[in-house]
Every structure is written in C-alpha cells, then in structure tokens.
N, C-alpha and C positions, 0 to 999 in steps of 0.2 A: 503491500501498501503505500501511495505517495506521500512525503510529510507535510503537514497543514503550513501553510507561512501567514505572517504575525508579526505586525508590529506593537503589539501588547496591549494592543484594545480589539481591532478586527484581528478575525481568522478566516486563514482563504483556505478549505478541501479541493486539491485540483485533481482532476480526475486523470485516471492512471492514461498515459500514452498511448497513443498506439497510432500518432501518424495524420491524424486528423485533426476534429476537431480540440481542444481545451476546453473546457468550464472551470469555475471556480465558486466552488459556491460560498456566499461572505454569510456572516454572521459574525458576532458581536454578545462580549459578558453581559447579563444580566443580575440585577440581584436573585443570591440564593445559590448561585452555582450553574443557572441556566443559561443558556446564551440566544437572541435573539437572529431570526434567520433572517438576511437583509437580500438576499436577491444572488445575484450571479454576474457574474464577469467568463467573456469568452476570447477564446481566439481561434479566428476562422481561417487558416492558411489561406495564401491564393492562388499563389505561386513560389517556387523551391525559393527559400529564406524570407519569407515576406508573410504579414500576416496580421490582419483586422481585425480590433478590440473591438468589441460593443459590449457596453453595460446597461444591465436593467436592476434598479439597486432602490433600494427604500431609503427614507433618510435625508433626502437631499443629497447637493454635489458633493458637500463637504464627505459623505460617505465614497464616491465616486474617486476624491482628490486622496483619500489614504488607500483604497482598493486600488487604485492602477500601476502605484509606483511599486507595490507589492511585488504585478502582473508582469507588468514590463521586465524587471532584473530576472524574472522566474524565465520568463521567454527569451531573453537573449544568453543569461549562464546557464541553463537548465536544457533548454530546449533549441539551442542553438541558432535563431532565428538572428538574422542581421538588419532585419527594416520593419517596424507597425506600424501600422497605418490606422486613423480614426476619421469617417466619415461622421459629418455635422450638418445636419440644415441649418443655416444660416440663421435661420429666424430663433434657431434654440440656444441662444446666447450663456444660458448657463454650464450649457454639455460645452460650448465651444473655449468656455472658462476654465471645466475639467479639463482639459485636453490640452492649455495651454499649462495652466499651475500642474500637470502631473509630466511636464519634458515634449512635448508633441508639436513641434513648430508647425504654425500657417504656412502650408506652399500652395495652395491655388482654392479655384472656386471651379466646380462643374460645372455649367449652366443648366438649368431644367434635369439635373439627373436625377431626382427623386420627384412622386407623384404622390401627396397626402390629399385624404379625404377630396380626390379630383381635383388637385388642383397642382400644376408642375412649380417645383419647386430648387431652387440651387441648391447646390451642398457642397460647401467646406474641408478640403482637404489637409489632416494634420501628420504629420509623422515623423518617426524620432527613427535613427539609425542607432546600434549597438554603441560605436563609439561616438556618438555626440557627446559633448561635456553637459554631464546633469546640471537640472535647474537648481541645485540649494551650493553652485559654484556662481564666481560672477560671469564667468563668459559664457556661463550655458542659461544664463537668466537673461541676461542682452541680447542672445542670441534669441530668445523666443520672445522677446516683447519686440525686438527688429523685426521679429516677422511679421508678428500680428498688429504693428503700427500702424498708420496711417503714408502713406508714400505720394506723394507729389513729384509731377514733371517740375524739372526746371529747365528753362526756352532763356538764350541768350544771342538778342541781337544787337548791331551796329548799327548805329543811327552816324551815317558819314555825311559830309556836306561839303556844298562848293562855298565862294566867298560871297553870291548874291543870296548866298540862302534855300538852294533849294535839296532836296537829298539823296540817296544814292536810291536805288529802286530796280529790283529783280524779277523778271518775268520767268515765272517756275513753271515748267513741267506740266503739275497737278494738277492747279487751280488757274483761274481765269485771276484774281485781284493780285497786284503787283505784293513784293514783300523786302522786307530788310534784309540783309545778310547776316547771317546767323541760323541758327537752329535748335535742338533738344539737347544738352549736356549730356553725354554718357556715365555710368556708372563707376564714381570713382574717380571724377573729373571736375574740378574748381570751373563755377563759370566766364572766367576770366580767360580760361583754356580750351575751353570747351568753344566761345565764341571765334578764339583765333583758329580756332583746328578747322570747322564750318568755313571762317573766310576762304583760308589756303585751299581748302577742299570744293570751293563753289568758284570762287572769283581767281584763283590760283594765286593769291595774293594775302597776306593780312595783316593790315594796316597796324601799326601801333593803338593800345585803345588807353585814351586819357582819362576818363576815369565814366563813374556812374551816371546818368544821365537820368535814368527811370527804375522804381522798382514797383511791377504792376501784378496783381492777382489776376489771374484771368477764372471764370466761371465754366460750369460744364456750357461746353459747345459742339453741339453739330456728333454728339459721336464721342468726344473728348472728353473726360476727365478734368479736374482743375488742374492750375498751374503755376506757378511763379516764373514772373518773367523776368529778367532784367536787361536794361538797354544801355550798354555801354555807345561814352563818345570815343567815334571812329576820328575825329578831328576835321579840320577845314583844307580841301583840298583843291588846288587846279583843278578845273575842269577836264584838263587833256588827259588827266586821270583814267579814265575811264576808256582811250584810247591802252593804257597797259597794262588792263587788268584783263584775263580771260577767264570767260564761263565755261565750266565745264561740259554747256552742251546737252547735257542728259539732264540733270534736275532743272542748270540755269538756264535761261534759252536765249535771256538778254538784259542787256542794261540800261540806262537813260538814270541823267538829274529831273529829280518833279520839283517843282516850285507849291508849295504851301495852299496857294490856292488851287491849284489844279486835284489834287487828292482826292477829293469826294468821289466818288467812279470808279475808280481808277484801283483803290486798295478797301482795305475792310473795311467795314462798322467801326470797327476797335481802332487802325488805324486815320481811318478816318477822324478820331474821337480827339485822338494825344498826339499824331504828330506835329502839327500846327502848333498845339502847344508848348512842344519841346523846342520847335524848331525858333519860334518865338524869344523863350527865353531858357536858352542852354546854358547856362550858366548857374544853375541850381539844381539839386535834387527832386525829383520830383517824386511825391509819394501819392499812388494812384491805386483805385482798384476797376478792372474792368475799362482802363483806360479815359477813369474823369479822377480827379483830383478827391483824395480823401480828406474831409474836413472832420477837425476836433468837435 
C-alpha cells in the first residue's frame, strides 16, 4: 500500500500506481481522532511525462492550496512526471489563484476551449515543470507573478522635423494611414534601442534621439490591446535628408515631409490629434492619453 502524504494537517492517500490515473483522497484531522473527508485530487496523464491536475475539494481554496504542493512533489519525485498542467475556466478566479499559489505559471489562454451551461468559455493554461523554482523561493515567486500580471505593449516612434515644421512620415504597406518611423519594442529591449532599431530596419539610417517628446497611453483599438507609446525627438533636419534615407521597400513603401495642416485624412485620428500639438511645441514633454493632454 502506498504511504499517505501529509503536511501535519491534511492527509492524502494516493491510489496504487498503475500507469494511468492517480487519485488522492484528501482528509483532515477532526476532533476525537476522526477524519473529515474533503474530496480528491487527480493526476490524469495526457502524454509521456505530462499530467493534468484536477481537484474537487470542500473547504474553500485554502484546502486546494495545501493539497496541490503535496501532489506536485509526489508527482515529480515518485511518479517521474516532468510537467504538470492545470486548466481553469477564466471566470473561476479562485481556481486561478490556487494554481498560481501552488506554483503553476500562467502560460496562455485557449479561446472557447470549454462549454459550460451551453456557453463556450475561454480556458487559461497553467504549467509547472519539475525543474521550476518553487513558489517559496524568491525567483520562483517572482516568476509566478510575472506570468500572471498584465503585460502591455510598448511602442517607440520617432518625430523627425524639418526647419519649416514639417514631419517625416512613412507610407506603410499594411494600411493607408501615413505613420511615424518606429514600431513595437521587443522583449528585453529598452524603448530607445527599439526606436533606433526600427529606424535602421525601415529607413536604413538611425538618427540620433534627442529626448522624449511625448508619452501616450493608447486604449484598445481594432483588435489591439492597450499600449504605452513613447514618441522620441528625432531632431530638425534639412529637407534633403529624405534623399539619403532608404525605405526597405517591404514594410515602408515611401517617405515624405508633411505639414501639420496636411495631416487630417492622411494619418490616423490618433496622430491627427497629437502631431500638430507636438510640432507646435516640441520643447516640452507631453503627457497624453489617447492623443490628448492629460489634465490634472
């Protein structure tokens, strides 16, 4: 008979190993020497070395948070699993907290992967590897928090001007609106480096960045999630600069100087709001929300 698992409060009795499902009967010590049955935790193998963890326990999320670490260590140490996975209906926030607090990192969402009461629902995937640092360590806890906390895109664009106050804009291949040079900052890349890299890729030349003109928060728009955008000052240049730049011909089809009064209808409504304002007063940092000044 397989020895029970215990943390001094809960006791888990594993079913005998059989290469298939392993079930743990969970109980708690009660007055008078009795034990209260609280339910079960199951390990359901899905592929070699991988199992799905499923629980049905009474007593609230705290019971599951106690039981799952016992199960995971047994699964890795005694049963030889290399990865465990939890699948949670995104509306069941208490179950999501159990997964995180038990050491499972949020890895993504399967859209419409489950049907509950006739409604198709999204399912969040949480995973733990045998070699992951555990949640009672600093690196383990921060990795868990990093997996679950919101992540915003960061965008870096460059405002390049000529002496008459015109702005350099790009005709991109994927939309009609003219756009500033720059783009999305890559993971582990600082925004200024991202702006410089994007200019080099798009125009063949990375102009020096003289500072930040604006920081803008962008709400959700046409399928994009919200983002933070940094607009850098690319300086004032002779109009002949345009002849020395080399659009890549794929993403950037052409470049042109445009005066502030020309922008409406040529750029997105966002840039139509903010670019004339930045061009009129490039000497200060503009704090913007969706292209409009943030007022206190």
